[in-house]
C-alpha positions in Angstrom: -4.2 -4.2 8.5 -0.4 -4.1 9.0 2.5 -4.6 6.6 6.1 -5.2 7.6 9.4 -6.8 6.9 10.7 -9.3 9.4 13.8 -8.2 11.3 15.7 -11.1 9.7 15.1 -9.5 6.3 16.5 -6.2 7.4 19.4 -8.0 9.0 20.1 -10.1 5.9 19.5 -7.3 3.4 20.5 -4.0 5.2 20.6 -2.2 1.8 16.8 -2.7 1.4 14.8 0.4 0.6 11.0 -0.1 0.7 7.8 1.8 0.5 4.1 1.0 1.0 0.8 2.6 -0.1 -2.7 1.7 1.1 -5.3 3.0 -1.3 -9.1 2.7 -1.6 -11.9 3.5 -4.1 -10.2 1.5 -6.9 -12.4 1.0 -10.0 -11.7 -1.1 -13.0 -13.3 1.4 -15.5 -10.9 4.2 -14.7 -8.8 5.7 -17.5 -5.1 5.6 -16.7 -4.0 5.9 -20.3 -2.0 9.1 -19.8 -0.1 7.9 -16.8 0.6 4.5 -18.4 1.9 6.1 -21.6 4.1 8.6 -19.6 5.8 5.9 -17.5 6.2 3.4 -20.3 7.9 6.2 -22.3 10.3 6.8 -19.4 11.0 3.0 -19.3 11.7 2.9 -23.1 14.2 5.7 -22.7 15.8 4.0 -19.8 16.2 0.8 -21.8 17.5 2.7 -24.8 20.2 4.3 -22.7 21.2 1.1 -20.9 20.9 -1.2 -24.0 19.4 -4.0 -21.8 17.6 -4.3 -18.5 20.4 -6.5 -17.2 22.7 -3.4 -17.3 20.6 -1.4 -14.9 22.1 -1.1 -11.4 18.7 -1.8 -9.8 18.3 -5.0 -11.7 21.8 -6.1 -11.1 21.2 -5.6 -7.3 18.2 -8.0 -7.4 20.2 -10.5 -9.4 22.9 -10.5 -6.7 20.2 -10.9 -4.0 18.7 -13.9 -5.9 22.1 -15.4 -6.1 22.5 -15.0 -2.3 19.2 -16.7 -1.9 20.5 -19.7 -3.9 18.4 -18.9 -7.0 19.6 -18.7 -10.6 19.0 -15.0 -11.5 18.3 -15.7 -15.2 15.7 -18.4 -14.2 14.1 -16.4 -11.4 13.9 -12.7 -12.3 12.5 -9.9 -10.2 9.2 -8.6 -11.4 10.6 -5.3 -12.8 13.3 -7.2 -14.8 10.6 -9.5 -16.3 8.5 -6.5 -17.3 11.4 -4.6 -18.8 12.5 -7.7 -20.7 9.0 -8.1 -22.1 8.8 -4.4 -23.1 12.2 -4.6 -24.9 11.3 -7.9 -26.7 7.7 -7.2 -27.6 7.6 -3.4 -27.7 4.2 -3.2 -25.9 2.6 -4.4 -22.7 -0.7 -6.2 -22.4 -3.5 -4.4 -20.6 -4.8 -6.2 -17.5 -6.4 -3.6 -15.1 -5.8 0.1 -15.1 -4.1 0.0 -11.7 -1.9 -2.9 -12.5 -1.0 -1.4 -15.9 -0.1 1.9 -14.2 2.0 0.3 -11.5 3.7 -1.9 -14.0 4.6 1.2 -16.0 6.0 2.9 -12.9 7.9 -0.3 -12.0 9.5 -0.3 -15.4 10.3 3.5 -15.3 12.1 3.1 -12.0 13.4 -0.4 -12.7 12.1 -1.4 -9.3 9.6 -4.2 -8.4 6.1 -2.8 -7.5 3.5 -5.3 -6.2 -0.2 -4.5 -6.0 -2.3 -6.7 -3.8 -6.1 -6.8 -3.0 -6.3 -6.3 0.8 -9.6 -8.1 1.0 -7.8 -11.3 0.3 -5.1 -10.7 3.0 -5.8 -12.0 6.5 -5.1 -9.3 9.2 -1.4 -8.6 8.4 1.2 -9.2 5.7 4.9 -9.7 6.4 7.9 -10.3 4.1 9.8 -13.1 5.9 11.6 -16.3 5.4 9.1 -19.1 4.8 8.8 -22.1 7.1 7.6 -24.3 4.2 4.1 -24.8 5.6 2.6 -21.7 3.9 0.1 -22.1 1.0 0.6 -20.3 -2.3 -2.2 -20.2 -4.9 -0.8 -19.9 -8.4 -2.6 -18.0 -11.2 -3.3 -21.4 -12.7 -5.1 -22.5 -9.5 -2.5 -24.9 -8.2 -1.6 -24.8 -4.5 2.2 -24.7 -3.9 4.3 -24.5 -0.7 7.3 -22.2 -0.6 10.6 -23.9 0.3 11.8 -23.4 3.9 13.9 -20.3 4.0 12.4 -18.9 0.8 11.5 -15.2 1.1 7.7 -14.7 0.8 4.9 -12.3 1.6 2.9 -14.2 4.3 -0.4 -13.2 6.0 -1.7 -14.2 9.5 -3.4 -17.3 8.0 -0.3 -18.6 6.5 -1.1 -17.6 2.9 1.9 -16.8 0.8 1.1 -13.9 -1.4 4.4 -14.0 -3.3 7.1 -16.6 -4.0 10.9 -16.0 -4.2 10.4 -12.4 -2.9 9.9 -10.2 -5.9 9.7 -13.0 -8.5 6.0 -14.0 -8.6 2.8 -12.9 -6.9 0.0 -15.1 -5.9 -3.3 -15.4 -7.7 -5.1 -15.2 -4.3 -4.6 -11.4 -3.9 -4.3 -10.5 -7.5 -6.3 -7.3 -8.5 -9.6 -8.1 -10.2 -12.6 -6.1 -11.4 -14.2 -6.3 -7.9 -11.0 -5.0 -6.1 -11.6 -1.8 -4.2 -8.8 -1.6 -1.7 -5.2 -2.4 -2.3 -1.7 -2.2 -0.8 1.1 -1.3 -3.2 4.6 -2.3 -2.3 8.0 -1.2 -3.8 11.3 -2.7 -2.8 14.8 -1.9 -4.1 18.4 -3.0 -3.1 20.7 -0.9 -5.3 23.0 2.0 -4.1 20.9 5.2 -4.0 17.6 3.3 -3.7 16.7 5.0 -0.4 17.0 8.4 -2.2 14.9 7.2 -5.2 12.1 5.5 -3.2 10.2 8.8 -2.2 10.0 9.7 -6.0 8.6 6.2 -6.8 6.0 6.5 -4.0 5.1 10.0 -5.2 4.5 8.7 -8.7 2.2 6.0 -7.4 0.2 8.4 -5.2 -0.1 11.0 -8.0 -1.6 8.4 -10.3 -4.0 7.2 -7.6 -5.1 10.8 -7.0 -5.4 11.7 -10.7 -7.1 8.6 -11.9 -9.1 7.4 -8.9 -9.2 10.3 -6.5 -8.2 7.6 -4.0 -7.6 8.1 -0.3 -4.1 6.9 0.4 -1.8 6.2 3.4 2.0 5.9 2.6 5.2 5.0 4.4 8.8 4.7 3.7 10.0 1.6 5.5 13.3 0.9 7.1 14.9 -1.2 9.9 14.0 1.5 12.4 10.5 1.9 10.9 9.6 -1.6 9.6 5.8 -1.4 9.7 2.9 0.5 8.3 -0.6 0.0 9.9 -3.6 1.1 8.0 -5.5 3.7 10.0 -8.7 3.9 7.9 -11.1 0.9 7.5 
């Protein structure tokens, strides 16, 4: 399996910093409590210092990107902003799956969107690109939608859209479930200094995967000059 950003994404958003992690041997009964508590604690401290998630440079950068895409940023929020907003308002996060919970906590700690997708539900390759409008997106409610032409989406070789409006909302098709064993974890940031912070975010993800799942991983920092990661192991 391969993951990449289309050259038009790098051209349109040259400030993009991205990372990808392939991981296997994921189990739903693993105990990620320590890691979740640690990174949620960092997120709470970040919020306390900033006063609000909207004051964080990484969130502001995604808001500007959404505006450039013609989206109202307070209506369509990037995933990390939505998580931080929920943490600030509710004080605690729901538990879904230990890997999702851990990656959500890391996403909040770094204020950077982190997506986790079940690779068994992705056909051959996955690319972040501008949609043509023919792609199929399965919502968590079971409805099939079609991204607007020009909307940034994660699209596989079969034309399945695994996210809508870039980092706003993932698809139910490749959502992590109890049977999930192999995943790809993606992080993307647009703020100044993001390229310097991305290695630390990837390290946080791989450390949790090693500690909790003893998972084999393959990682890559992605850029316009190295836009793709290809999984080497089956």
